[in-house]
C-alpha positions, -999 to +999 in steps of 0.1 A: -070-041-233-085-002-234-118-011-261-121+027-257-099+036-274-109+016-305-145+031-305-149+064-323-181+089-309-196+105-340-218+135-331-249+144-348-256+105-364-274+093-376-299+123-367-290+157-343-281+152-310-271+116-311-237+103-304-230+073-324-201+049-308-187+036-341-167+002-334-152+004-373-120+012-359-119-018-337-129-039-361-104-027-387-075-037-362-068-068-365-058-082-331-079-058-312-104-072-329-097-105-322-089-095-281-124-084-279-136-117-294-114-135-271-124-119-241-161-121-249-158-157-255-140-164-222-171-153-207-194-169-229-178-203-224-187-206-191-227-199-197-223-237-215-239-223-248-249-249-277-255-220-305-249-179-306-278-158-325-273-122-332-292-097-352-282-082-382-262-067-393-235-060-363-246-089-345-227-104-369-195-091-365-197-101-329-218-136-331-202-152-359-169-151-348-177-159-310-195-185-324-166-201-345-141-194-315-161-217-292-168-243-318-206-233-321-231-224-345-239-194-353-278-184-361-286-154-379-315-132-370-325-110-398-349-081-411-385-091-430-378-113-463-342-121-460-343-155-452-349-184-476-367-210-455-398-209-435-394-182-408-410-176-374-414-135-368-419-107-335-426-072-344-414-049-315-417-014-309-389+014-317-388+049-306-409+061-332-428+031-347-425-010-353-401-032-369-402-073-372-371-096-372-372-130-383-353-168-377-353-199-398-379-219-380-358-247-376-329-227-366-327-237-327-340-269-313-363-274-285-339-268-253-308-254-267-287-235-248-283-197-264-265-167-263-276-141-280-246-112-293-246-078-309-223-052-311-245-029-285-273-029-261-286+006-259-325+001-251-329-032-255-354-036-284-339-055-309-321-079-286-352-083-264-370-093-298-340-120-304-349-132-270-384-135-278-374-156-311-355-178-296-381-184-269-406-192-293-387-219-310-379-236-276-345-224-268-331-211-239-312-181-235-285-187-209-269-151-219-263-117-242-225-105-247-218-070-265-188-049-271-209-018-259-234-008-234-247+021-231-262+025-200-282+056-193-308+040-219-312+015-198-315-017-221-306-039-195-336-038-175-352-052-208-337-084-212-348-101-178-326-118-153-302-136-181-267-129-175-252-097-198-214-090-204-202-063-222-164-050-226-171-014-226-196+006-208-208+042-216-228+061-188-244+085-219 
C-alpha cells in the first residue's frame, strides 16, 4: 500500500514554515485505514505486547484500533485534568516551553509488556514522555508504532533502544 498517497501535505500549518503531514485522508478511507492498522499489527504482534498505550488525540486513532485488532487493552495517555481517577504525570520540554501528560495510576501493571503508538514520530518529545509514564508504573516498553516518521527531526534517537516501526518515512 502506498500510504503517502493518502497523506496530505499542508504548508504553513500550524504556523509559517511548517509542512504538516495530514492523515485525515487516510483515516477517511475505511479500507486504507484498516490496512494501515493491519500492517502495524503484523509487526506489533511479534513484540508480544500485553497492552497498547497512546497519547491523545491522534495516538488514539492508531493505538485503540491496533489494540482491538490484536485483542489487547488500550491505555489512554492524556493532558492534565482529563482523567477521572488517580494519575501519575510527567512534564516534558517542547520547542518553546513545557507540557505534561498523565496516565491512570493503575493503567499498567508491574512487568506488563507495552507497545506505545501514535500517528507521528517527529522530535520524540511526546512519545518519550509516554514511555517515561509507562516505566513509572513498572511497564516494559517493547516497541513503538507510528503511521509517519519525520526522519530529519531525529525523534527516534530520543526513544532509546526500543524497536520502532513506521509505515511512512519522510526525510524532511
